[in-house]
C-alpha positions in Angstrom: 4.6 -4.3 -43.7 5.8 -0.9 -42.7 7.1 0.6 -39.8 5.9 3.4 -37.7 6.6 6.7 -37.5 8.4 7.6 -33.8 8.8 11.5 -32.8 12.7 11.7 -32.5 11.7 13.7 -29.2 10.0 10.8 -27.7 12.9 8.6 -28.8 15.5 11.0 -26.7 13.3 11.0 -23.6 12.9 7.6 -23.6 16.6 7.0 -23.7 17.2 9.7 -21.7 15.2 8.3 -18.6 12.4 11.4 -18.7 9.5 9.7 -21.0 6.7 9.8 -18.8 4.2 8.0 -21.5 6.3 5.6 -22.6 3.2 3.5 -23.3 1.8 5.8 -26.1 4.4 3.9 -28.5 5.7 1.2 -27.0 4.1 -2.3 -26.8 1.2 -3.1 -29.5 -1.6 -0.4 -30.4 -4.6 -0.9 -33.1 -4.7 2.5 -35.1 -6.2 3.6 -38.1 -5.9 5.5 -41.3 -7.2 6.3 -44.6 -5.6 2.8 -45.8 -7.9 0.9 -42.8 -7.0 -0.4 -39.8 -3.6 -1.8 -38.4 -1.4 -2.7 -35.5 1.4 -1.6 -34.7 4.4 -3.3 -32.0 7.3 -1.4 -30.4 10.1 -2.8 -28.3 13.3 -1.9 -27.0 16.3 -4.7 -27.1 19.1 -3.3 -27.4 21.7 -6.1 -28.0 19.2 -8.3 -30.0 20.6 -9.2 -33.4 17.0 -10.1 -34.8 13.3 -9.4 -33.3 10.2 -11.7 -34.8 6.5 -11.3 -34.1 4.9 -14.5 -33.4 1.5 -15.1 -32.2 -1.7 -16.7 -32.8 -2.1 -14.6 -35.8 1.0 -16.4 -37.8 0.8 -19.6 -36.3 3.5 -18.7 -33.7 6.0 -18.1 -37.0 7.8 -15.3 -37.3 9.2 -15.3 -40.8 8.0 -12.3 -42.5 7.4 -10.7 -39.4 10.8 -9.5 -38.8 10.9 -6.0 -37.0 12.9 -3.2 -38.1 15.8 -1.6 -35.7 14.6 1.7 -35.4 17.8 3.1 -34.1 21.4 2.2 -33.2 20.2 2.2 -29.5 17.5 -0.4 -30.0 14.1 0.2 -30.7 12.2 -2.4 -32.6 9.3 -1.6 -34.7 6.7 -3.2 -37.3 3.6 -2.6 -38.6 0.9 -5.5 -39.2 -1.9 -4.6 -41.7 -4.4 -6.2 -39.3 -6.3 -5.3 -36.7 -5.3 -7.9 -34.0 -7.3 -7.0 -30.8 -7.7 -10.1 -28.8 -4.5 -12.1 -30.6 -2.1 -13.5 -28.0 2.1 -12.6 -29.1 5.2 -12.8 -28.1 8.4 -11.6 -29.4 11.6 -14.0 -30.8 14.7 -12.9 -29.8 17.8 -13.9 -31.2 20.8 -12.8 -29.4 24.0 -11.7 -30.2 25.5 -15.4 -29.1 22.6 -17.0 -31.4 20.3 -18.0 -28.8 16.8 -17.4 -29.0 14.1 -16.4 -26.7 10.2 -16.0 -26.8 9.9 -13.3 -24.5 6.4 -11.4 -23.4 5.8 -7.7 -24.0 7.4 -5.8 -21.4 4.3 -3.1 -22.5 1.7 -5.5 -23.3 -1.7 -4.3 -22.0 -2.6 -7.9 -20.8 -1.6 -11.4 -20.3 -2.7 -14.6 -21.0 -3.9 -16.4 -17.7 -1.3 -18.2 -16.0 0.3 -21.1 -16.4 0.3 -19.6 -20.0 2.4 -16.3 -20.5 1.9 -14.5 -24.1 1.0 -11.0 -24.4 -2.5 -10.1 -25.9 -3.3 -7.2 -28.0 -5.8 -5.4 -26.1 -7.2 -1.9 -26.2 -7.7 0.1 -23.3 -10.0 2.6 -24.7 -13.3 2.4 -24.8 -14.1 2.1 -20.6 -16.9 4.9 -19.5 -15.6 6.1 -16.3 -18.0 7.9 -14.0 -15.9 8.8 -11.1 -15.6 12.4 -11.7 -16.7 13.7 -8.2 -14.2 11.4 -6.8 -11.4 13.2 -8.7 -12.3 16.2 -8.6 -12.9 16.3 -4.8 -9.5 14.2 -4.6 -7.5 17.1 -6.7 -9.0 19.5 -4.5 -7.8 18.7 -0.8 -4.9 17.3 0.9 -4.9 14.1 2.4 -2.4 15.1 5.5 -5.5 16.7 7.6 -8.2 14.0 6.2 -8.9 10.7 7.5 -6.5 7.7 6.2 -6.9 4.2 7.3 -6.3 1.6 4.5 -7.6 -1.9 4.0 -4.8 -4.0 2.5 -5.7 -6.9 0.6 -4.4 -9.8 -1.1 -7.5 -9.9 -4.1 -6.7 -14.1 -4.4 -7.4 -14.9 -0.9 -9.9 -12.3 0.4 -12.6 -14.6 -0.6 -13.1 -17.4 -2.7 -16.1 -19.1 -4.6 -16.1 -23.1 -4.8 -12.2 -23.2 -4.0 -11.5 -20.2 -6.8 -10.7 -16.6 -7.4 -13.4 -14.1 -7.2 -13.5 -11.8 -10.5 -13.0 -8.2 -10.4 -16.6 -8.0 -10.8 -17.2 -10.2 -8.0 -14.7 -8.4 -5.9 -16.7 -4.8 -6.7 -20.0 -6.6 -5.6 -18.6 -8.1 -2.6 -15.0 -6.2 -1.3 -16.4 -2.7 -2.2 -19.7 -2.8 0.7 -17.4 -4.7 3.1 -14.8 -2.2 3.2 -17.1 1.0 3.7 -19.3 -0.5 6.1 -15.9 -1.4 8.3 -15.1 2.4 7.6 -12.2 2.0 5.9 -11.4 5.0 3.9 -8.8 3.4 1.0 -8.1 -0.3 -0.1 -4.4 -1.0 -1.0 -4.1 -3.8 -3.3 -0.7 -6.5 -3.0 0.5 -6.3 -7.0 -2.0 -7.4 -9.2 0.4 -6.5 -12.0 1.1 -9.7 -13.9 3.1 -12.4 -12.4 3.6 -16.0 -12.8 3.6 -17.6 -9.5 0.8 -17.2 -6.8 2.6 -17.4 -4.0 5.0 -14.6 -4.5 1.8 -12.6 -4.2 2.2 -10.4 -7.1 5.9 -9.0 -5.5 7.7 -10.9 -8.5 5.8 -9.5 -11.7 6.8 -10.2 -15.2 3.6 -7.8 -16.7 4.4 -4.2 -15.4 1.2 -3.0 -17.8 -0.9 -5.7 -17.2 -3.4 -6.4 -15.0 -3.3 -9.8 -13.6 -6.0 -12.1 -16.0 -6.5 -14.3 -12.5 -9.4 -12.1 -12.0 -10.3 -11.3 -15.4 -9.6 -8.4 -18.5 -8.4 -5.0 -17.8 -11.8 -3.3 -18.4 -12.8 -5.7 -15.2 -10.0 -3.8 -13.1 -11.1 -0.1 -14.4 -14.5 -0.8 -13.4 -13.7 -2.4 -9.4 -11.8 1.0 -9.1 -14.4 3.5 -10.6 -17.1 1.2 -8.0 -14.2 1.8 -5.3 -14.6 6.0 -6.1 -18.2 5.9 -6.6 -18.5 4.6 -3.0 -15.5 6.9 -2.0 -13.0 4.4 -1.7 -9.7 5.4 -2.6 -7.4 2.7 -4.0 -3.6 2.6 -3.9 -1.4 0.0 -6.1 1.6 -1.9 -4.1 4.0 -1.3 -6.2 7.7 -2.9 -6.8 9.9 -1.0 -9.0 13.0 -2.6 -7.5 13.3 -5.6 -8.5 11.5 -8.7 -10.7 11.2 -11.9 -11.1 13.5 -13.9 -13.4 11.3 -16.4 -15.5 12.1 -17.2 -19.1 9.3 -15.4 -20.3 9.7 -11.9 -18.5 11.9 -9.2 -18.3 15.4 -11.0 -17.1 18.0 -11.0 -19.5 15.3 -9.8 -22.1 17.3 -9.6 -25.3 20.0 -12.0 -24.2 21.9 -9.3 -22.3 21.1 -7.7 -19.1 18.9 -4.9 -20.6 16.6 -4.0 -17.4 19.0 -5.5 -14.8 22.3 -4.3 -13.5 25.2 -5.6 -15.3 27.3 -7.0 -12.0 26.0 -10.0 -10.7 26.8 -8.8 -7.0 24.4 -5.8 -7.8 21.9 -7.9 -9.9 21.3 -10.7 -8.1 18.5 -10.7 -4.9 19.6 -13.8 -3.2 16.9 -13.5 -0.7 14.0 -13.2 -3.3 15.7 -15.1 -6.0 14.7 -12.0 -8.4 17.1 -9.8 -10.2 17.5 -6.0 -9.5 16.4 -3.4 -12.0 19.2 -1.1 -13.0 17.6 2.2 -11.8 20.1 4.5 -13.5 19.8 3.3 -17.1 17.5 5.7 -18.9 15.2 3.4 -20.7 14.8 1.3 -17.2 13.8 4.7 -15.7 11.1 5.6 -19.0 9.8 2.1 -18.1 9.0 2.6 -14.7 8.2 6.5 -15.0 5.6 5.5 -17.6 4.4 2.6 -15.6 3.4 4.7 -12.3 1.8 7.3 -15.0 0.1 4.6 -17.2 -1.3 3.4 -13.7 -2.9 6.9 -13.0 -4.0 8.1 -15.9 -5.5 4.7 -17.6 -6.7 3.2 -14.1 -7.1 6.1 -12.0 -5.1 4.7 -9.3 -5.1 7.0 -6.1 -1.6 5.9 -4.9 1.2 3.6 -4.6 3.0 2.0 -1.8 6.4 1.5 -2.9 8.0 -1.6 -2.2 11.3 -2.6 -0.8 12.6 0.9 -0.8 15.9 -0.1 1.7 16.6 -2.3 -1.6 16.8 0.9 -4.0 18.2 3.9 -2.0 21.3 1.2 -0.8 23.3 -1.1 -3.1 22.0 -4.5 -2.8 24.1 -7.1 -0.7 25.9 -4.4 0.8 24.0 -3.8 4.0 23.3 0.0 4.3 26.9 1.7 3.5 26.8 2.1 0.2 24.0 4.8 -1.1 23.0 3.9 -4.8 23.0 7.2 -5.9 21.5 6.7 -9.7 18.7 4.9 -7.8 18.2 7.5 -5.5 17.9 10.1 -8.5 15.3 7.4 -9.8 13.1 7.7 -6.4 13.2 11.8 -6.4 12.6 12.0 -10.4 9.8 9.3 -9.8 8.2 11.3 -7.2 8.5 14.5 -9.1 7.0 13.3 -12.3 4.0 11.6 -10.2 3.0 15.1 -8.1 3.3 17.2 -11.8 0.8 15.1 -13.2 -1.3 14.8 -9.8 -0.1 16.6 -6.4 -3.2 14.6 -5.1 -1.5 10.9 -5.3 -0.4 8.8 -2.3 3.3 8.2 -2.7 3.9 5.9 0.1 7.6 4.2 1.0 7.9 1.1 2.6 11.1 1.8 4.3 12.7 0.0 6.9 16.2 2.5 7.4 16.8 5.4 8.7 17.2 7.6 5.5 16.4 11.1 6.4 13.9 13.1 5.0 12.2 10.5 2.9 9.1 12.3 3.1 10.5 15.9 1.8 9.9 17.3 -1.2 12.9 16.9 -3.4 13.6 20.3 -4.1 14.1 20.6 0.0 16.8 18.1 -0.3 14.3 14.9 0.5 13.6 11.9 -1.6 10.0 13.3 -2.0 7.7 11.0 -0.9 4.7 12.3 0.8 3.8 9.3 3.4 6.4 6.3 4.5 5.8 3.4 6.5 6.7 3.6 10.2 8.5 0.1 10.8 9.8 1.1 13.7 6.4 2.1 15.6 5.4 -1.4 14.4 8.4 -3.1 15.9 8.6 -1.8 19.1 4.8 -1.9 19.7 4.1 -5.7 18.7 7.8 -6.3 20.8 5.7 -4.5 23.7 1.9 -6.3 23.3 4.1 -10.1 23.2 5.5 -9.3 26.6 3.8 -11.1 29.5 2.0 -8.4 31.6 4.5 -8.9 34.8 7.5 -7.7 32.5 5.9 -5.1 30.7 7.5 -2.4 32.8 10.7 -2.9 31.9 10.2 -2.3 28.1 8.1 0.6 29.3 10.2 2.9 26.6 8.8 0.7 23.7 5.8 2.4 23.9 6.9 5.6 24.4 9.6 5.8 21.9 7.8 6.7 18.9 6.8 10.1 19.9 10.5 11.1 19.8 10.6 10.7 16.3 6.4 10.9 15.3 6.6 14.0 13.3 10.2 13.7 11.5 8.7 12.1 8.4 4.7 11.6 7.3 4.1 8.2 8.7 1.7 5.6 8.2 1.4 3.5 11.0 1.3 -0.2 9.7 0.4 -4.0 10.5 0.5 -5.4 7.2 0.6 -8.8 5.9 4.4 -9.3 6.3 3.2 -9.5 10.3 1.0 -12.0 10.2 2.6 -14.8 8.1 5.3 -17.4 8.0 5.4 -18.6 11.7 4.7 -14.6 13.0 1.1 -15.7 14.1 -1.9 -13.4 13.9 -2.2 -9.9 15.9 -4.4 -11.6 17.9 -3.0 -14.5 18.9 0.4 -12.5 19.6 -1.2 -11.1 22.5 -0.4 -12.9 25.2 -2.7 -14.5 28.6 -5.7 -16.5 28.3 -8.7 -16.3 25.6 -10.1 -13.2 27.0 -7.4 -11.9 28.0 -6.3 -12.3 24.2 -9.1 -10.4 22.6 -8.9 -8.0 25.3 -5.7 -6.6 24.7 -6.5 -6.7 20.8 -8.9 -4.3 21.3 -6.4 -2.3 23.2 -3.8 -2.6 20.9 -5.9 -1.7 17.7 -7.4 1.8 19.8 -3.7 2.6 20.9 -3.1 2.5 17.1 -6.1 4.8 16.0 -5.3 7.5 18.8 -1.6 7.6 18.2 -0.5 10.4 15.5 0.1 8.8 12.0 -2.0 7.7 9.3 -3.2 3.6 9.5 -2.9 0.4 7.7 -4.2 -2.6 8.3 -4.4 -6.5 6.6 -7.2 -8.0 5.5 -8.7 -10.4 8.0 -8.0 -8.1 11.0 -11.1 -7.2 11.6 -12.4 -10.7 12.0 -9.9 -11.2 14.9 -8.4 -14.8 13.6 -6.4 -17.0 15.8 -4.4 -18.4 12.6 -1.9 -16.7 10.7 -2.6 -15.3 7.0 -2.8 -18.6 4.5 -2.1 -17.7 1.5 -4.0 -20.1 -0.7 -7.1 -19.9 1.3 -9.5 -17.4 1.8 -10.5 -15.5 4.8 -11.5 -17.4 7.9 -15.2 -16.2 7.7 -16.9 -18.2 9.4 -15.3 -16.3 12.5 -18.5 -14.1 12.8 -20.3 -16.9 13.7 -19.0 -17.4 16.9 -19.5 -14.9 19.6 -16.5 -13.0 20.7 -15.3 -12.4 17.1 -18.7 -11.4 16.5 -18.4 -8.6 18.9 -14.6 -7.9 18.3 -16.4 -7.1 14.6 -19.0 -4.6 16.1 -15.7 -3.1 18.0 -14.0 -2.6 15.0 -16.5 -1.0 13.1 -17.2 1.3 15.8 -13.7 2.2 16.5 -13.0 2.8 12.3 -16.7 5.1 12.2 -15.5 7.0 15.6 -11.8 7.5 13.7 -13.3 9.1 10.9 -15.7 11.4 12.4 -13.3 12.6 15.2 -11.3 15.4 13.4 -8.9 15.5 16.7 -7.6 12.0 15.6 -6.5 12.8 12.1 -6.1 16.7 11.4 -2.6 17.4 12.9 -1.5 13.9 12.8 2.1 15.3 11.3 2.4 18.1 13.5 3.8 17.9 16.8 1.1 20.6 17.8 -1.3 17.9 17.5 -0.1 15.8 20.4 0.6 16.2 24.0 2.0 13.5 26.3 -0.6 13.5 30.1 1.3 10.9 31.6 4.2 9.4 29.9 6.6 7.7 32.9 3.7 5.3 34.8 5.7 2.2 34.0 4.4 0.7 37.7 1.1 0.4 36.9 1.8 0.3 32.6 -1.0 3.2 32.3 -0.2 5.7 29.3 -2.5 9.0 29.0 -1.8 11.5 26.0 -4.2 14.2 24.1 -4.6 14.3 20.7 -5.4 18.2 19.3 -7.7 19.0 16.2 -7.5 22.8 14.6 -10.6 23.9 16.4 -9.7 26.2 19.4 -10.2 23.6 22.4 -11.0 20.7 20.0 -9.1 17.6 21.8 -9.7 14.0 22.9 -8.0 12.7 26.2 -6.7 9.1 25.4 -5.9 6.8 28.4 -4.4 2.8 28.0 -4.4 0.3 30.6 -1.8 -2.1 29.6 -2.0 -4.5 32.9 -5.0 -6.7 34.1 -5.7 -4.6 37.3 -9.0 -2.4 37.1 -8.6 0.8 38.5 -11.4 3.3 40.2 -11.2 6.8 41.3 -8.2 7.3 39.0 -6.7 10.3 38.2 -5.9 11.8 35.2 -4.9 15.6 34.2 -7.0 17.4 31.9 -7.1 20.7 30.0 -9.8 23.1 31.5 -13.6 22.0 30.4 -16.6 21.9 32.7 -16.9 18.0 32.3 -15.6 15.4 30.2 -17.8 12.2 28.8 -16.4 8.8 27.6 -17.0 8.7 23.8 -14.8 5.7 23.7 -14.3 2.3 25.9 -12.7 -1.2 24.4 -14.0 -3.1 27.3 -17.7 -2.3 27.2 -19.6 -5.5 27.6 -21.0 -5.7 24.0 -17.6 -6.0 22.6 -16.5 -8.7 25.0 -15.2 -6.7 27.8 -15.9 -6.6 31.6 -17.9 -3.6 31.5 -15.9 -1.3 33.7 -17.4 2.0 32.3 -17.7 5.9 32.8 -21.4 6.3 31.8 -22.1 9.7 33.4 -20.5 12.9 32.4 -17.3 12.9 34.7 -16.7 16.8 36.4 -13.3 18.2 36.2 -11.8 19.3 39.3 -9.9 22.7 39.4 -6.7 21.3 40.8 -3.6 21.4 38.8 -2.5 17.5 38.2 -0.2 16.0 35.8 0.6 19.6 35.0 -2.8 20.2 33.5 -5.5 22.7 34.3 -7.2 20.0 36.4 -8.5 16.4 36.6 -10.8 13.8 36.4 -11.7 11.0 38.6 -12.7 8.0 36.5 -12.6 4.0 36.1 -9.7 2.6 33.8 -10.6 -0.9 32.7 -8.5 -3.7 32.7 -6.5 -3.8 29.1 -8.4 -1.2 28.0 -8.8 1.8 26.1 -10.6 5.0 26.9 -11.0 8.1 25.0 -13.0 11.4 26.3 -14.2 14.6 24.9 -14.2 17.7 26.8 -18.0 19.2 27.3 -17.7 23.4 27.8 -21.6 23.9 28.8 -23.5 21.8 31.0 -26.0 19.9 29.0 -23.5 20.0 25.7 
């Protein structure tokens, strides 16, 4: 057995923290030369006394399979003169203390299905992609002026077959048509990196380079993503570069020392989640994670990343928002720069609950370098307002208006994610106060308000079914609901709303520019009616949006509007076919040439109870 030849330059970049493709030599690789086929293994274990390779090919006995220590910084290597494709393996670490541990490969491309924990020698080459059209169109466009409505999915509980998980192949057959039918533009996958515990939902990972084997093999996930792209659906990976689980076979105390995590307990321990925080100031950890992002883009054609728990990264753990972690902040900047150097069309979305400035500004302008940030403030304010009973809403009027004070300070995604519908928080529908009819009416109103509000959108799976129950993270969605009248009607409403959104440039083209939004009436707390204008890039392209957060119907209600010959109602959440009371405006509404609400004129119209109305201008009769 002879050790591989490593590039001194790659090794330097790896330790320095700038290597972007560490997976090309770290981990296991089947290669060939004039002497035949062989399998190489390479692992970083800076404080191991010795490292041996054990697996199904040697009876889990590492005698004669000792790795050679390549350099003082702790790279260990071995070459086995056999094709070990499909074989399971681990590294037997002997710590300086003499303690021995069996560790899965941090760079392993595949893993055994839980509860088994070994890595599998797997060659990623061999899958034939057919998404060239998607990738070409993605690289030639910018998402800022395009529709973006994300479907957040936990693959294990979206749907099951006889109580078991659907495979990646089955998900391609069932999930993709569902997403396309409903009008979503992207799927965001809760973490599919390998993880031992189902109920961690993937957020406590062990195999960052191995897609979870719960649903199939790596090539199966490639086929799923390929099929998404062939159906014009982007795929975003929920990604966790801040912390990892402490299971014995994983990264924790990898070689007996704190190789991947901080050395100090206060910095290392994530007491809330029972995990360990990555040492993001360490070069080898940076190379591990930045290479991992590159890996998912290059090998799996991922379209973007939702970066989990950014607050836990930019501030030192366990110290509140008082002590910025400069090493971690530099890591985020380096990560985003590396991603955009590879492909500027990738989505880098920060799940950030802090008020850290310039999260979505480029690094060279002093920002963190993301191109999107979840608007957690908007989400909390809007849900607080909606959960307030009608008679008390006038006292909390500003909860719905405050977001426009800062809506254009960052590039925002408006999220109603899994976190809002689990652990006793109730489903979105069940958060709505009132009786059965009022709950549905206000849920339609909420989603219509979200759709018209500046910012891109994200909804957790099941939202389209209007479940009364919150997410049950061991069971599939409540698919039976569509056989009930109100849920069936709501589902029709949902599809129509998203398809309208995708075809109405005024609702997305200027999401991140203040010129794309204008209040009409922001102060009507007494009647609890809000109205504003969304504008597109084309001259005169706009939509007037009116929202009534009270149960009262108003006839002959005046709304100030920009100049037009007349207005047409293109959306009414109160239509009878959606389960509403059908207080609609079926005929074109002429504009009256008399200034109102500071606008050129006004229209007189019916405002439905707990209803949303969108109006589109007409400039010539018969238009």
